[in-house]
Backbone as CSV, one residue per row, in Angstrom:
resi,resn,N_x,N_y,N_z,CA_x,CA_y,CA_z,C_x,C_y,C_z
1,MET,89.316,105.901,89.945,90.609,106.368,90.439,90.363,107.251,91.664
2,SER,91.142,107.041,92.704,90.998,107.848,93.912,91.670,109.203,93.731
3,SER,91.478,110.049,94.704,92.039,111.399,94.672,93.571,111.352,94.647
4,ILE,94.167,112.215,93.848,95.619,112.271,93.680,96.164,113.439,94.508
5,PRO,97.124,113.169,95.407,97.682,114.281,96.200,98.566,115.185,95.338
6,ARG,98.524,116.458,95.635,99.372,117.429,94.945,100.769,117.471,95.556
7,ILE,100.888,117.030,96.821,102.174,117.058,97.524,102.403,115.699,98.183
8,THR,103.608,115.186,98.034,104.030,113.955,98.692,105.383,114.256,99.341
9,ALA,105.991,113.262,99.946,107.295,113.468,100.582,108.112,112.192,100.520
10,THR,109.418,112.365,100.483,110.318,111.223,100.551,110.409,110.740,101.998
11,PHE,110.904,109.532,102.158,111.109,108.980,103.496,112.033,109.886,104.312
12,GLU,113.088,110.384,103.680,114.050,111.252,104.372,113.390,112.542,104.849
13,ALA,112.529,113.110,104.028,111.817,114.335,104.429,110.876,114.048,105.592
14,LEU,110.190,112.911,105.539,109.283,112.550,106.635,110.049,112.338,107.934
15,GLU,111.207,111.708,107.855,112.041,111.525,109.051,112.450,112.859,109.652
16,LEU,112.881,113.791,108.792,113.309,115.096,109.283,112.136,115.872,109.863
17,LEU,110.971,115.813,109.225,109.784,116.476,109.786,109.478,115.933,111.175
18,ASP,109.621,114.631,111.359,109.356,114.024,112.665,110.334,114.546,113.717
19,ILE,111.610,114.645,113.367,112.624,115.169,114.292,112.298,116.619,114.662
20,ILE,111.974,117.420,113.667,111.667,118.840,113.908,110.397,118.974,114.739
21,ARG,109.380,118.173,114.430,108.107,118.232,115.170,108.320,117.892,116.637
22,LYS,109.190,116.911,116.924,109.471,116.552,118.324,110.139,117.706,119.067
23,ALA,110.905,118.516,118.362,111.593,119.649,118.989,110.745,120.911,119.044
24,HIS,109.831,121.093,118.083,109.118,122.375,117.950,107.603,122.277,117.984
25,GLY,107.043,121.093,118.009,105.591,120.951,117.996,105.040,120.986,116.579
26,PRO,103.732,121.302,116.444,103.088,121.304,115.126,103.807,122.230,114.138
27,LEU,103.856,121.775,112.878,104.620,122.485,111.850,103.740,122.898,110.675
28,VAL,104.283,123.799,109.890,103.683,124.204,108.621,104.838,124.468,107.653
29,ILE,104.600,124.197,106.378,105.596,124.503,105.357,104.996,125.513,104.400
30,HIS,105.808,126.499,104.043,105.369,127.547,103.117,106.398,127.699,102.006
31,GLN,105.914,127.795,100.789,106.772,128.011,99.619,106.331,129.320,98.981
32,SER,107.146,130.364,99.156,106.703,131.701,98.767,106.989,132.062,97.325
33,GLY,108.154,131.692,96.841,108.539,132.177,95.520,109.079,133.585,95.593
34,GLY,109.446,134.034,96.800,109.960,135.380,97.003,111.387,135.534,96.536
35,CYS,111.919,136.713,96.712,113.234,137.037,96.164,114.386,136.415,96.945
36,CYS,114.314,136.343,98.234,115.469,135.931,99.037,115.747,134.439,98.980
37,ASP,114.731,133.626,99.114,114.922,132.180,99.107,114.299,131.536,97.886
38,GLY,113.938,132.325,96.909,113.337,131.758,95.712,112.104,130.971,96.060
39,SER,112.027,129.770,95.550,110.857,128.949,95.832,111.184,127.803,96.779
40,GLN,112.169,128.007,97.626,112.544,126.989,98.610,111.426,126.810,99.630
41,PRO,111.019,125.557,99.896,110.022,125.343,100.954,110.659,125.622,102.315
42,MET,109.932,126.325,103.150,110.453,126.665,104.474,109.508,126.138,105.550
43,CYS,110.097,125.562,106.577,109.372,124.917,107.659,109.369,125.831,108.888
44,PHE,108.181,126.028,109.449,108.017,126.889,110.625,107.117,126.200,111.640
45,GLY,107.195,126.657,112.883,106.206,126.246,113.863,104.849,126.747,113.395
46,LYS,103.833,125.911,113.498,102.505,126.267,112.975,101.981,127.578,113.541
47,ASP,102.242,127.839,114.805,101.749,129.071,115.427,102.680,130.259,115.222
48,GLU,103.801,130.048,114.529,104.792,131.108,114.353,104.805,131.700,112.947
49,PHE,103.919,131.234,112.078,103.880,131.754,110.716,102.434,131.968,110.316
50,ARG,102.144,133.168,109.863,100.776,133.494,109.437,100.703,133.499,107.914
51,MET,99.721,132.793,107.404,99.515,132.780,105.968,98.902,134.106,105.538
52,GLY,99.225,134.494,104.316,98.648,135.704,103.760,97.364,135.391,102.998
53,THR,96.684,136.415,102.602,95.430,136.237,101.868,95.662,135.682,100.466
54,GLN,96.900,135.678,100.005,97.234,135.166,98.681,97.891,133.780,98.737
55,ASP,97.784,133.096,99.879,98.355,131.770,100.029,97.267,130.714,99.878
56,VAL,97.635,129.574,99.276,96.712,128.453,99.129,97.344,127.221,99.767
57,ARG,96.479,126.386,100.352,96.964,125.132,100.930,96.945,124.076,99.834
58,VAL,98.122,123.624,99.485,98.292,122.658,98.405,97.950,121.249,98.888
59,GLY,98.221,120.984,100.148,97.944,119.665,100.696,98.554,119.509,102.066
60,VAL,98.586,118.266,102.528,99.117,117.938,103.857,100.051,116.738,103.705
61,VAL,101.229,116.848,104.293,102.212,115.769,104.287,102.477,115.373,105.729
62,ASP,102.105,114.162,106.096,102.347,113.639,107.434,101.858,114.604,108.519
63,GLY,100.683,115.169,108.295,100.091,116.081,109.264,100.591,117.511,109.179
64,VAL,101.495,117.800,108.255,102.063,119.136,108.090,101.427,119.791,106.869
65,GLU,100.726,120.902,107.084,100.117,121.616,105.962,101.192,122.223,105.080
66,TYR,100.979,122.135,103.771,101.917,122.688,102.787,101.207,123.812,102.047
67,TRP,101.714,125.030,102.228,101.111,126.231,101.657,102.042,126.843,100.614
68,MET,101.433,127.583,99.704,102.196,128.226,98.637,101.479,129.515,98.229
69,HIS,102.265,130.520,97.869,101.673,131.754,97.357,100.958,131.427,96.054
70,VAL,99.791,132.022,95.849,98.954,131.699,94.692,99.679,131.930,93.361
71,GLU,100.523,132.949,93.271,101.263,133.178,92.027,102.277,132.066,91.784
72,GLN,102.903,131.584,92.845,103.829,130.455,92.730,103.064,129.196,92.330
73,PHE,101.875,129.020,92.908,101.060,127.851,92.600,100.716,127.793,91.115
74,GLU,100.523,128.928,90.488,100.215,128.954,89.055,101.292,128.244,88.234
75,TYR,102.543,128.350,88.661,103.643,127.674,87.964,103.653,126.168,88.221
76,TRP,103.184,125.759,89.391,103.301,124.371,89.826,102.006,123.566,89.740
77,LYS,100.897,124.179,89.372,99.605,123.507,89.473,99.474,122.267,88.593
78,HIS,100.306,122.100,87.601,100.256,120.934,86.726,101.241,119.844,87.157
79,CYS,101.861,120.039,88.330,102.889,119.104,88.798,102.541,118.526,90.165
80,GLN,102.914,117.263,90.348,102.883,116.710,91.687,104.225,117.054,92.323
81,LEU,104.164,117.642,93.496,105.362,118.063,94.207,105.761,116.987,95.210
82,THR,107.054,116.784,95.337,107.578,115.854,96.338,108.556,116.615,97.213
83,LEU,108.218,116.698,98.496,109.119,117.319,99.460,110.276,116.373,99.709
84,ASP,111.479,116.868,99.529,112.677,116.068,99.737,113.633,116.870,100.608
85,VAL,114.727,116.267,100.995,115.720,116.927,101.828,117.102,116.539,101.322
86,VAL,118.017,117.496,101.374,119.407,117.249,100.988,120.318,117.820,102.067
87,ASN,121.544,117.344,102.089,122.530,117.903,103.004,122.905,119.299,102.529
88,GLY,123.187,120.167,103.473,123.576,121.531,103.144,122.675,122.521,103.828
89,ARG,123.140,123.726,103.869,122.401,124.775,104.569,121.753,125.696,103.555
90,GLY,120.448,125.857,103.682,119.734,126.826,102.867,119.927,128.215,103.446
91,SER,119.472,129.206,102.747,119.638,130.587,103.210,118.305,131.121,103.728
92,SER,117.806,130.501,104.785,116.507,130.928,105.299,116.451,130.752,106.811
93,PHE,115.258,130.975,107.340,115.004,130.787,108.764,114.250,129.486,109.004
94,SER,114.272,128.592,108.032,113.553,127.340,108.110,114.113,126.471,109.237
95,LEU,113.247,125.724,109.901,113.619,124.970,111.101,114.571,123.798,110.847
96,GLU,114.774,123.384,109.606,115.703,122.285,109.356,117.155,122.733,109.295
97,ILE,117.407,124.021,109.195,118.762,124.557,109.025,119.740,124.060,110.101
98,PRO,119.392,124.073,111.395,120.355,123.614,112.415,120.768,122.148,112.287
99,TYR,120.023,121.373,111.495,120.328,119.962,111.314,121.266,119.721,110.124
100,GLY,121.727,120.797,109.501,122.622,120.661,108.355,121.924,120.153,107.111
101,LYS,120.619,120.376,107.037,119.789,119.907,105.931,118.985,121.074,105.376
102,ARG,118.441,120.865,104.190,117.485,121.828,103.664,116.444,121.091,102.848
103,PHE,115.221,121.556,102.958,114.135,120.989,102.171,114.220,121.521,100.751
104,LEU,113.776,120.716,99.818,113.638,121.162,98.435,112.471,120.414,97.819
105,ILE,112.047,120.900,96.670,110.907,120.313,95.967,111.389,119.652,94.689
106,ARG,110.905,118.449,94.489,111.075,117.767,93.215,109.677,117.709,92.595
107,SER,109.611,117.630,91.289,108.281,117.656,90.671,108.216,116.749,89.455
108,ARG,106.996,116.395,89.123,106.710,115.682,87.878,105.346,116.166,87.384
109,LEU,105.173,116.178,86.085,103.899,116.585,85.516,102.842,115.525,85.774
110,PHE,101.636,115.992,86.099,100.520,115.070,86.220,100.147,114.542,84.838
111,THR,99.623,113.329,84.810,99.072,112.802,83.567,97.702,113.451,83.343
112,GLU,97.198,113.344,82.141,95.859,113.885,81.848,94.814,113.247,82.757
113,GLN,94.928,111.948,82.990,93.976,111.252,83.849,94.080,111.746,85.293
114,GLU,95.299,111.953,85.775,95.484,112.430,87.151,94.899,113.832,87.334
115,LEU,95.024,114.682,86.330,94.509,116.053,86.435,93.014,116.080,86.744
116,GLU,92.311,115.037,86.356,90.860,114.960,86.604,90.534,114.524,88.035
117,HIS,91.543,114.082,88.796,91.284,113.515,90.124,92.170,114.131,91.214
118,LEU,92.559,115.379,91.059,93.463,116.010,92.029,92.743,116.386,93.313
119,ASP,93.500,116.312,94.415,92.990,116.872,95.663,92.740,118.351,95.444
120,PRO,91.649,118.905,95.993,91.416,120.350,95.826,92.379,121.168,96.667
121,ILE,92.634,122.388,96.238,93.425,123.312,97.055,92.467,124.066,97.964
122,GLU,92.998,124.635,99.033,92.199,125.429,99.956,92.788,126.816,100.052
123,VAL,91.916,127.785,100.187,92.342,129.175,100.318,92.250,129.588,101.764
């Protein structure tokens, strides 16, 4: 069995990332688990957001690194995450907001077999 990604994306999310990338250049997504936006994934220009020492890179979606606070990752480490997008405005500074969209995460539990073949996280 080949390596299993921890993060994937829907076609709609990939389309929106492409639109945002054309307008803003290289991107990064961060899921903090903080108080204001909960665990909403937020999209930023790669050079405009600095990761903290407690952030881990969960994976890469279409060239966009997906980062998460390590405490948040503890809740999600047994799930494959899927970046998706819905209509509506989130309450953040994420780059998709002007498009009338917001990113969200869908998840499913990994199987026992998949847990043995996960992509590693990076600190």
